[in-house]
LUMDRENLO-782967 format. One record per residue (C-alpha): residue number from 0; residue in three letters; z, y, x. Coordinates in Angstrom, 3 decimals, decimal comma. Example, Ala and Ser with C-alpha at 12.3 -4.5 7.8 and 13.67 -1.06 7.14 Angstrom:
<pts>
 mido lumlo        w        v        u
    0   ALA    7,800   -4,500   12,300
    1   SER    7,140   -1,060   13,670
</pts>
This chain:
<pts>
 mido lumlo        w        v        u
    0   UNK   -0,145   -0,064    0,175
    1   UNK   -1,170    3,426    1,357
    2   UNK    1,302    6,168    1,579
    3   UNK    0,386    9,616    0,514
    4   UNK    1,164   12,743    3,084
    5   UNK    2,846   15,803    1,347
    6   UNK    0,233   18,504    0,774
    7   UNK    3,041   20,432    2,743
    8   UNK    2,436   18,612    5,793
    9   UNK   -1,335   18,439    5,191
   10   UNK   -1,495   22,210    5,313
   11   UNK    0,893   22,027    8,724
   12   UNK   -1,082   19,494   10,711
   13   UNK   -4,909   21,455    9,809
   14   UNK   -3,135   24,595   10,719
   15   UNK   -1,982   23,305   14,053
   16   UNK   -5,159   21,506   14,701
   17   UNK   -7,375   24,937   14,267
   18   UNK   -5,008   26,624   16,603
   19   UNK   -6,958   24,982   19,177
   20   UNK  -10,455   24,208   18,430
   21   UNK  -11,222   22,104   21,194
   22   UNK   -8,206   19,672   19,911
   23   UNK  -10,024   19,507   16,728
   24   UNK  -13,472   18,673   18,160
   25   UNK  -12,162   15,949   19,487
   26   UNK   -9,575   14,656   17,140
   27   UNK  -11,945   14,469   14,321
   28   UNK  -13,333   11,265   15,060
   29   UNK   -9,739    9,864   14,799
   30   UNK   -9,020   12,185   11,866
   31   UNK   -7,438   10,598    8,259
   32   UNK   -9,670   10,786    5,526
   33   UNK   -7,433   12,642    3,595
   34   UNK   -6,940   15,627    6,127
   35   UNK  -10,491   16,101    6,139
   36   UNK  -10,844   18,245    2,763
   37   UNK   -7,847   20,410    3,431
   38   UNK   -8,947   20,635    7,527
   39   UNK  -12,554   21,511    6,365
   40   UNK  -11,430   24,304    4,032
   41   UNK   -9,328   25,783    6,596
   42   UNK  -12,131   25,587    8,998
   43   UNK  -14,966   26,569    6,585
   44   UNK  -12,686   30,332    5,141
   45   UNK  -11,176   30,880    8,735
   46   UNK  -15,040   30,329   10,206
   47   UNK  -14,304   28,172   12,845
   48   UNK  -18,036   26,930   12,966
   49   UNK  -17,633   24,395   15,673
   50   UNK  -14,460   22,549   14,077
   51   UNK  -17,079   22,910   11,106
   52   UNK  -19,917   21,019   12,583
   53   UNK  -17,972   18,605   13,602
   54   UNK  -16,202   17,544   10,282
   55   UNK  -19,902   17,520    8,994
   56   UNK  -21,071   15,113   11,077
   57   UNK  -18,278   13,174   10,643
   58   UNK  -17,923   13,388    7,065
   59   UNK  -16,104   10,569    5,396
   60   UNK  -17,378   10,917    2,041
   61   UNK  -21,117   10,440    0,122
   62   UNK  -21,083   13,543   -1,219
   63   UNK  -20,301   17,224    0,216
   64   UNK  -19,311   19,807   -2,268
   65   UNK  -20,047   23,184   -0,830
   66   UNK  -20,587   25,501   -3,773
   67   UNK  -17,166   26,245   -4,591
   68   UNK  -16,258   27,485   -0,648
   69   UNK  -19,710   29,789   -0,260
   70   UNK  -18,898   33,380    0,145
   71   UNK  -22,267   35,086   -0,479
   72   UNK  -22,011   37,770    2,115
   73   UNK  -21,064   35,551    4,757
   74   UNK  -23,483   32,873    5,318
   75   UNK  -22,341   32,048    8,821
   76   UNK  -20,531   28,982    7,727
   77   UNK  -23,016   27,619    5,757
   78   UNK  -25,541   28,321    8,431
   79   UNK  -22,986   25,874   10,493
   80   UNK  -22,950   23,043    8,062
   81   UNK  -26,944   23,268    8,076
   82   UNK  -27,153   23,320   11,810
   83   UNK  -24,586   20,196   11,767
   84   UNK  -27,293   18,548    9,091
   85   UNK  -30,196   19,233   11,657
   86   UNK  -28,365   17,211   14,343
   87   UNK  -27,596   14,266   11,854
   88   UNK  -31,136   14,231   11,007
   89   UNK  -32,228   14,073   14,430
   90   UNK  -29,549   11,036   15,455
   91   UNK  -31,117    7,552   15,125
   92   UNK  -27,935    6,412   15,055
   93   UNK  -25,285    7,937   12,444
   94   UNK  -21,994    8,509   13,402
   95   UNK  -19,570    5,864   12,720
   96   UNK  -17,643    8,160   10,314
   97   UNK  -20,319    9,628    8,438
   98   UNK  -21,198    8,666    4,740
   99   UNK  -22,892   11,733    3,910
  100   UNK  -25,591   12,014    1,467
  101   UNK  -25,558   14,773   -0,965
  102   UNK  -24,933   18,578    0,085
  103   UNK  -24,001   19,794   -3,073
  104   UNK  -24,252   23,906   -3,406
  105   UNK  -23,429   23,976   -6,787
  106   UNK  -19,928   25,004   -8,114
  107   UNK  -18,904   21,745   -9,058
  108   UNK  -16,304   20,772   -6,392
  109   UNK  -13,089   22,223   -8,329
  110   UNK  -11,552   19,078   -8,714
  111   UNK  -12,619   17,711   -5,518
  112   UNK  -11,183   20,089   -3,342
  113   UNK   -7,731   20,471   -5,965
  114   UNK   -7,148   17,008   -5,317
  115   UNK   -7,602   16,651   -1,894
  116   UNK   -5,665   19,723   -0,997
  117   UNK   -2,628   18,212   -3,102
  118   UNK   -3,046   20,559   -6,296
  119   UNK   -3,418   17,266   -8,319
  120   UNK   -2,655   13,909   -7,943
  121   UNK   -4,734   11,908   -5,334
  122   UNK   -6,779    9,177   -6,592
  123   UNK  -10,443    8,711   -7,421
  124   UNK  -12,946   10,818   -8,088
  125   UNK  -14,889   10,646  -11,414
  126   UNK  -18,041   12,775   -9,244
  127   UNK  -18,367   10,206   -6,954
  128   UNK  -16,826   11,901   -4,201
  129   UNK  -14,606    8,981   -2,912
  130   UNK  -14,709    7,297    0,799
  131   UNK  -17,104    4,442    0,903
  132   UNK  -16,131    1,424    2,558
  133   UNK  -17,366    1,496    5,965
  134   UNK  -20,078   -1,452    6,109
  135   UNK  -22,093   -2,032    9,604
  136   UNK  -24,979   -1,931    8,196
  137   UNK  -24,794    1,428    6,533
  138   UNK  -23,148    2,857    9,567
  139   UNK  -25,952    1,995   11,834
  140   UNK  -28,599    3,729    9,809
  141   UNK  -29,914    6,987   10,142
  142   UNK  -29,547    9,494    8,081
  143   UNK  -33,168    9,521    7,216
  144   UNK  -32,967   12,008    3,854
  145   UNK  -30,557   14,282    2,685
  146   UNK  -30,384   15,377   -1,378
  147   UNK  -29,240   19,212   -1,742
  148   UNK  -28,252   20,016   -5,539
  149   UNK  -28,411   23,472   -6,215
  150   UNK  -28,231   25,914   -9,031
  151   UNK  -31,122   27,986   -9,476
  152   UNK  -30,521   31,163  -11,369
  153   UNK  -33,676   33,388  -10,802
  154   UNK  -32,517   37,047  -11,600
  155   UNK  -33,554   39,182   -8,925
  156   UNK  -37,100   40,975   -7,999
  157   UNK  -36,342   39,671   -4,441
  158   UNK  -34,863   36,595   -3,243
  159   UNK  -31,013   36,740   -2,039
  160   UNK  -30,316   35,866    1,810
  161   UNK  -29,044   32,719    0,859
  162   UNK  -31,516   31,466   -1,469
  163   UNK  -34,151   32,888    1,226
  164   UNK  -32,031   31,002    4,219
  165   UNK  -31,924   28,125    2,415
  166   UNK  -35,507   27,999    1,506
  167   UNK  -36,735   28,291    4,703
  168   UNK  -34,397   25,428    5,981
  169   UNK  -35,912   23,548    3,567
  170   UNK  -39,378   23,841    4,194
  171   UNK  -39,363   23,568    7,728
  172   UNK  -37,581   19,646    7,102
  173   UNK  -39,605   18,965    3,591
  174   UNK  -40,089   15,271    4,593
  175   UNK  -35,962   14,596    5,034
  176   UNK  -34,759   17,629    2,628
  177   UNK  -34,959   16,763   -1,516
  178   UNK  -33,607   19,752   -2,968
  179   UNK  -32,831   19,070   -6,240
  180   UNK  -31,844   21,365   -9,155
  181   UNK  -30,524   20,231  -12,892
  182   UNK  -30,998   23,499  -14,466
  183   UNK  -33,322   26,159  -13,978
  184   UNK  -32,150   29,713  -15,311
  185   UNK  -35,056   32,342  -15,224
  186   UNK  -33,969   35,717  -15,631
  187   UNK  -36,471   37,810  -13,567
  188   UNK  -38,457   37,526  -10,793
  189   UNK  -42,046   38,031   -9,975
  190   UNK  -44,391   34,476  -10,733
  191   UNK  -44,958   34,840   -7,136
  192   UNK  -41,193   34,193   -5,981
  193   UNK  -40,781   31,454   -8,792
  194   UNK  -43,718   29,274   -7,372
  195   UNK  -42,298   30,098   -3,881
  196   UNK  -38,541   28,775   -4,273
  197   UNK  -39,902   26,004   -6,704
  198   UNK  -42,835   24,643   -4,535
  199   UNK  -39,562   23,690   -2,588
  200   UNK  -37,416   21,830   -5,420
  201   UNK  -38,144   18,104   -6,524
  202   UNK  -39,323   19,364  -10,009
  203   UNK  -38,480   15,920  -11,247
  204   UNK  -34,679   16,508  -11,136
  205   UNK  -34,724   19,639  -13,162
  206   UNK  -33,386   18,326  -16,302
  207   UNK  -32,879   22,118  -18,322
  208   UNK  -35,058   25,334  -18,134
  209   UNK  -34,102   28,414  -19,796
  210   UNK  -36,633   31,092  -19,590
  211   UNK  -34,363   34,178  -20,228
  212   UNK  -36,578   37,055  -19,730
  213   UNK  -40,081   38,175  -21,709
  214   UNK  -43,330   37,091  -20,306
  215   UNK  -47,001   37,740  -21,389
  216   UNK  -49,081   34,785  -22,351
  217   UNK  -51,069   34,792  -18,939
  218   UNK  -47,614   34,185  -16,916
  219   UNK  -46,626   31,314  -19,153
  220   UNK  -50,108   29,691  -18,639
  221   UNK  -49,328   30,229  -15,008
  222   UNK  -45,845   28,876  -14,974
  223   UNK  -47,003   26,066  -17,093
  224   UNK  -48,488   23,399  -14,985
  225   UNK  -44,944   23,558  -13,008
  226   UNK  -42,773   22,759  -16,074
  227   UNK  -45,658   19,962  -16,417
  228   UNK  -44,276   18,428  -13,379
  229   UNK  -40,889   18,757  -14,434
  230   UNK  -41,190   15,518  -16,329
  231   UNK  -37,231   14,825  -17,074
  232   UNK  -36,561   18,076  -18,526
  233   UNK  -34,449   17,175  -21,960
  234   UNK  -34,200   21,028  -22,652
  235   UNK  -36,680   23,688  -22,397
  236   UNK  -35,420   27,573  -23,878
  237   UNK  -38,480   30,019  -24,004
  238   UNK  -37,934   33,568  -24,734
  239   UNK  -39,885   36,084  -26,197
  240   UNK  -43,705   35,516  -25,250
  241   UNK  -46,046   38,836  -25,552
  242   UNK  -49,141   38,139  -26,535
  243   UNK  -52,106   41,096  -25,965
  244   UNK  -54,217   42,168  -28,667
  245   UNK  -57,053   41,743  -25,688
  246   UNK  -56,065   39,127  -24,401
  247   UNK  -59,885   37,469  -24,226
  248   UNK  -58,408   34,157  -23,119
  249   UNK  -55,664   33,568  -25,412
  250   UNK  -56,783   30,175  -26,914
  251   UNK  -57,342   28,606  -23,342
  252   UNK  -53,967   29,825  -22,196
  253   UNK  -52,080   28,248  -25,368
  254   UNK  -54,172   25,100  -24,497
  255   UNK  -52,943   25,104  -21,327
  256   UNK  -49,534   25,415  -22,091
  257   UNK  -49,348   23,125  -24,880
  258   UNK  -50,714   20,251  -22,948
  259   UNK  -48,130   20,489  -20,629
  260   UNK  -45,711   19,137  -23,191
  261   UNK  -47,860   15,339  -22,616
  262   UNK  -45,946   15,189  -19,926
  263   UNK  -42,239   15,426  -20,978
  264   UNK  -41,206   12,436  -21,940
  265   UNK  -37,474   12,650  -21,928
  266   UNK  -37,641   16,240  -24,181
  267   UNK  -34,703   16,569  -26,740
  268   UNK  -33,798   20,389  -27,743
  269   UNK  -36,650   22,676  -27,679
  270   UNK  -35,656   26,664  -28,090
  271   UNK  -38,664   29,085  -28,688
  272   UNK  -37,884   32,477  -29,558
  273   UNK  -40,340   34,695  -30,395
  274   UNK  -43,275   32,524  -29,907
  275   UNK  -46,054   34,585  -31,311
  276   UNK  -48,982   32,481  -29,617
  277   UNK  -47,913   29,488  -32,013
  278   UNK  -48,843   31,551  -34,992
  279   UNK  -52,022   29,250  -36,830
  280   UNK  -51,979   26,787  -33,572
  281   UNK  -48,685   25,124  -34,151
  282   UNK  -50,302   21,972  -34,689
  283   UNK  -51,720   22,015  -30,979
  284   UNK  -47,962   21,941  -29,795
  285   UNK  -46,470   19,105  -31,989
  286   UNK  -49,807   16,706  -31,313
  287   UNK  -48,688   17,145  -27,380
  288   UNK  -44,794   15,953  -28,390
  289   UNK  -43,673   12,515  -26,924
  290   UNK  -40,348   12,066  -28,217
  291   UNK  -38,561   12,630  -31,255
  292   UNK  -36,738   15,773  -31,025
  293   UNK  -32,805   16,417  -31,523
  294   UNK  -33,133   20,207  -31,756
  295   UNK  -35,748   22,609  -32,807
  296   UNK  -35,638   26,368  -32,775
  297   UNK  -38,453   28,699  -33,867
  298   UNK  -37,398   31,783  -34,245
  299   UNK  -38,577   35,625  -35,049
  300   UNK  -42,338   34,237  -35,095
  301   UNK  -45,239   34,444  -37,785
  302   UNK  -46,163   31,098  -38,851
  303   UNK  -48,688   29,875  -41,219
  304   UNK  -48,936   27,674  -44,401
  305   UNK  -50,784   24,909  -42,086
  306   UNK  -48,180   25,569  -39,305
  307   UNK  -45,530   24,248  -41,743
  308   UNK  -47,731   21,473  -43,175
  309   UNK  -47,566   20,271  -39,618
  310   UNK  -44,359   21,043  -38,901
  311   UNK  -43,213   18,472  -41,972
  312   UNK  -45,920   16,057  -40,835
  313   UNK  -45,095   15,968  -37,360
  314   UNK  -43,406   12,300  -37,146
  315   UNK  -41,046   13,402  -33,705
  316   UNK  -39,006   15,840  -35,695
  317   UNK  -37,941   13,097  -38,257
  318   UNK  -34,836   12,510  -36,491
  319   UNK  -33,732   16,056  -35,923
  320   UNK  -29,904   17,171  -36,098
  321   UNK  -30,611   20,709  -35,838
  322   UNK  -33,786   23,197  -37,118
  323   UNK  -33,791   27,088  -36,788
  324   UNK  -36,067   28,958  -38,621
  325   UNK  -34,312   32,499  -38,271
  326   UNK  -36,569   35,097  -38,428
  327   UNK  -39,662   33,000  -39,739
  328   UNK  -40,484   35,019  -42,905
  329   UNK  -40,823   32,524  -45,419
  330   UNK  -41,197   34,806  -48,422
  331   UNK  -44,620   34,582  -49,226
  332   UNK  -44,639   30,962  -49,087
  333   UNK  -44,576   27,849  -51,639
  334   UNK  -41,047   26,607  -51,635
  335   UNK  -43,115   23,255  -51,873
  336   UNK  -43,946   23,659  -47,913
  337   UNK  -40,148   23,908  -47,493
  338   UNK  -38,763   20,897  -49,853
  339   UNK  -41,290   18,578  -47,897
  340   UNK  -39,968   19,688  -44,365
  341   UNK  -36,109   19,211  -45,094
  342   UNK  -37,056   15,383  -47,095
  343   UNK  -38,421   14,824  -43,800
  344   UNK  -35,206   15,477  -42,221
  345   UNK  -32,770   15,210  -44,632
  346   UNK  -31,126   11,649  -43,271
  347   UNK  -30,450   12,986  -39,604
  348   UNK  -29,593   16,778  -40,478
  349   UNK  -26,503   18,385  -38,680
  350   UNK  -27,250   21,887  -38,875
  351   UNK  -29,669   24,186  -40,542
  352   UNK  -30,416   27,784  -39,981
  353   UNK  -32,369   29,918  -42,153
  354   UNK  -31,033   33,553  -41,949
  355   UNK  -33,105   36,475  -42,209
  356   UNK  -36,755   34,698  -43,304
  357   UNK  -36,862   36,461  -46,792
  358   UNK  -35,627   33,833  -48,810
  359   UNK  -36,026   34,678  -52,299
  360   UNK  -33,632   33,160  -55,489
  361   UNK  -36,694   30,991  -56,826
  362   UNK  -37,595   29,729  -53,390
  363   UNK  -33,522   28,456  -52,835
  364   UNK  -33,490   27,246  -56,307
  365   UNK  -36,589   24,855  -55,576
  366   UNK  -35,049   23,067  -52,306
  367   UNK  -31,485   22,972  -53,741
  368   UNK  -32,153   19,127  -54,779
  369   UNK  -33,061   18,375  -51,490
  370   UNK  -30,745   20,149  -49,866
  371   UNK  -27,924   18,323  -51,278
  372   UNK  -29,658   15,149  -50,083
  373   UNK  -28,532   16,075  -46,335
  374   UNK  -25,329   14,318  -46,198
  375   UNK  -24,793   14,783  -42,696
  376   UNK  -25,322   18,859  -42,879
  377   UNK  -22,524   20,640  -41,184
  378   UNK  -23,190   23,548  -40,672
  379   UNK  -25,812   25,935  -42,897
  380   UNK  -26,452   29,707  -42,666
  381   UNK  -29,066   31,913  -45,230
  382   UNK  -27,382   35,089  -43,631
  383   UNK  -29,455   37,908  -43,967
  384   UNK  -31,648   37,184  -47,055
  385   UNK  -31,233   39,049  -49,993
  386   UNK  -29,669   36,763  -52,864
  387   UNK  -28,033   37,144  -56,428
  388   UNK  -24,690   36,185  -57,279
  389   UNK  -26,309   33,525  -59,732
  390   UNK  -28,059   31,933  -56,769
  391   UNK  -24,836   31,682  -54,817
  392   UNK  -23,164   29,942  -57,871
  393   UNK  -25,970   27,467  -58,042
  394   UNK  -25,808   26,876  -54,353
  395   UNK  -21,930   26,371  -54,457
  396   UNK  -21,903   24,129  -57,204
  397   UNK  -24,887   22,253  -55,238
  398   UNK  -23,281   21,850  -52,015
  399   UNK  -19,832   20,862  -53,624
  400   UNK  -18,776   17,499  -51,914
  401   UNK  -21,552   17,446  -49,096
  402   UNK  -18,772   14,929  -46,549
  403   UNK  -19,538   16,521  -43,526
  404   UNK  -20,328   20,164  -44,130
  405   UNK  -17,690   22,509  -43,132
  406   UNK  -19,220   25,716  -41,751
  407   UNK  -21,358   27,859  -44,183
  408   UNK  -22,623   31,345  -43,966
  409   UNK  -23,738   33,157  -46,267
  410   UNK  -25,311   37,082  -47,270
  411   UNK  -23,269   39,597  -49,230
  412   UNK  -24,491   39,262  -53,153
  413   UNK  -27,484   41,270  -53,843
  414   UNK  -25,259   42,879  -56,429
  415   UNK  -22,946   44,049  -53,702
  416   UNK  -25,738   46,547  -52,505
  417   UNK  -26,808   50,118  -54,238
  418   UNK  -30,685   50,804  -55,069
  419   UNK  -30,587   52,103  -52,086
  420   UNK  -29,569   49,700  -49,997
  421   UNK  -26,643   50,648  -49,423
  422   UNK  -23,069   48,381  -49,493
  423   UNK  -20,450   49,120  -51,724
  424   UNK  -17,273   47,454  -50,715
  425   UNK  -15,562   47,747  -53,578
  426   UNK  -17,964   46,058  -55,475
  427   UNK  -18,155   43,109  -52,572
  428   UNK  -14,463   42,417  -53,223
  429   UNK  -15,168   41,843  -56,792
  430   UNK  -17,882   39,801  -55,997
  431   UNK  -15,373   37,590  -53,563
  432   UNK  -13,061   37,106  -56,275
  433   UNK  -15,348   35,581  -58,517
  434   UNK  -16,772   33,343  -55,725
  435   UNK  -13,234   32,578  -55,045
  436   UNK  -12,835   31,493  -58,939
  437   UNK  -15,756   29,659  -58,989
  438   UNK  -14,615   27,434  -55,522
  439   UNK  -11,099   27,138  -57,288
  440   UNK  -13,437   25,946  -60,619
  441   UNK  -15,106   23,351  -58,495
  442   UNK  -11,655   22,032  -57,255
  443   UNK  -12,943   21,302  -53,409
  444   UNK  -11,500   22,906  -50,674
  445   UNK  -14,009   24,495  -48,449
  446   UNK  -14,396   27,656  -46,092
  447   UNK  -16,738   30,338  -46,470
  448   UNK  -18,142   33,336  -44,526
  449   UNK  -19,732   36,222  -46,382
  450   UNK  -21,582   38,615  -44,387
  451   UNK  -23,641   41,841  -44,992
  452   UNK  -25,218   41,896  -41,068
  453   UNK  -27,880   39,133  -40,351
  454   UNK  -25,075   38,037  -37,415
  455   UNK  -22,174   36,315  -39,407
  456   UNK  -19,553   36,979  -36,136
  457   UNK  -19,715   40,724  -36,780
  458   UNK  -19,478   40,025  -40,557
  459   UNK  -17,137   40,214  -43,340
  460   UNK  -15,557   36,556  -43,746
  461   UNK  -14,086   34,580  -46,768
  462   UNK  -12,258   31,725  -46,621
  463   UNK  -11,126   29,281  -48,756
  464   UNK   -8,483   27,301  -47,395
  465   UNK   -8,464   23,391  -47,022
  466   UNK   -5,190   23,163  -49,066
  467   UNK   -5,982   23,078  -53,111
  468   UNK   -5,545   26,062  -54,734
  469   UNK   -4,655   28,133  -51,834
  470   UNK   -6,666   30,801  -51,771
  471   UNK   -7,498   33,943  -49,234
  472   UNK   -9,430   36,743  -48,833
  473   UNK  -10,100   39,032  -45,489
  474   UNK  -12,118   42,058  -45,290
  475   UNK  -12,646   42,568  -41,261
  476   UNK  -13,374   46,225  -40,106
</pts>
């Protein structure tokens, strides 16, 4: 049975060693495993460069989680680690102690460092950062390749010092370094720089892509071939895409973009905010989907009748758990189109957002029967639509007893507003009382939020407690 060294003794031992860097370097090969993490942290923050190099070359763990330790203005310790890796990669026989296979530059190592520094109970790490048993066949093998994990958030027009240094280092060692990124987030960066960075990344490692900036359609078309190489992407989010009225190659760009979905064999969640380029040609994208989606969000854009028809006919939406069409104007659509769409997803749908869709009383009443068959529905939002008190009463009656429905977000009734659109708070309070009375008569405990704004987080809230016949009404400031 192993005896754990008290954390205070670990600190003292590490501090003592680092006072004499030459002694620390010579002691690395025989240093107890439990001393490596705390001593490494001391050396890293104290910028004991030569000790860092020696420790990396004898690192007794498969993974070195460096992201939490990096101080961006001071890249000296990081450079020391990379120089030590160069030595390892050049060696024909790996050092006896070294098990290093992964350099992790993400902020994912808190548990590892706290565990080995004594801040939590010593034990095995769920992240796989545990000592590996020494097998002679493994220790004699050279470090032929190294995986480097990084979080990529491209948010500046130029590359920062850290990313510039890392990209240059990887570029010079393409054969032996695999730069991996699970989540790619693009906030603001010229496409030329984006392509430079991504040319160094193992694109099939990426599982989530977020484009949180406004692009022109031609820019998205340039990015599309890179997206097609991200075959393991499970989650894709695209922010507004601008279409120029004078863009002669618009249809060609749409084909270039949608065709890449044929290569995304693991896509489960698709979020598209203001994809104006899809109006009238949504079917081109839907035909290219290779897997059933869990979540689909197409918001703040115009769609045609044919788009909704193709959406309801798409086999890969029939297992949807989340559907968001907020901001898609449905006022002039036949309610039959929405009925058919909801029928296709009724068995699995858990979240439905139809905010600011211009839905009328007639349209809502037409879909109430199929809505009541969405037995898995948990969250339903109609905020931002102008609905009467009469249809809201019918809505509450139809949704009563739905077993999983827990979050309901509805607009303030039409009768709360003046002919000029001004909200009358006194009238709204009276209508709340009427709604509470309706729910009391229905006898089913539930919580609903009434909002005079499109976003329920900033609106007024009506809460019907989950205790029979106890009702409370709150008006937020």
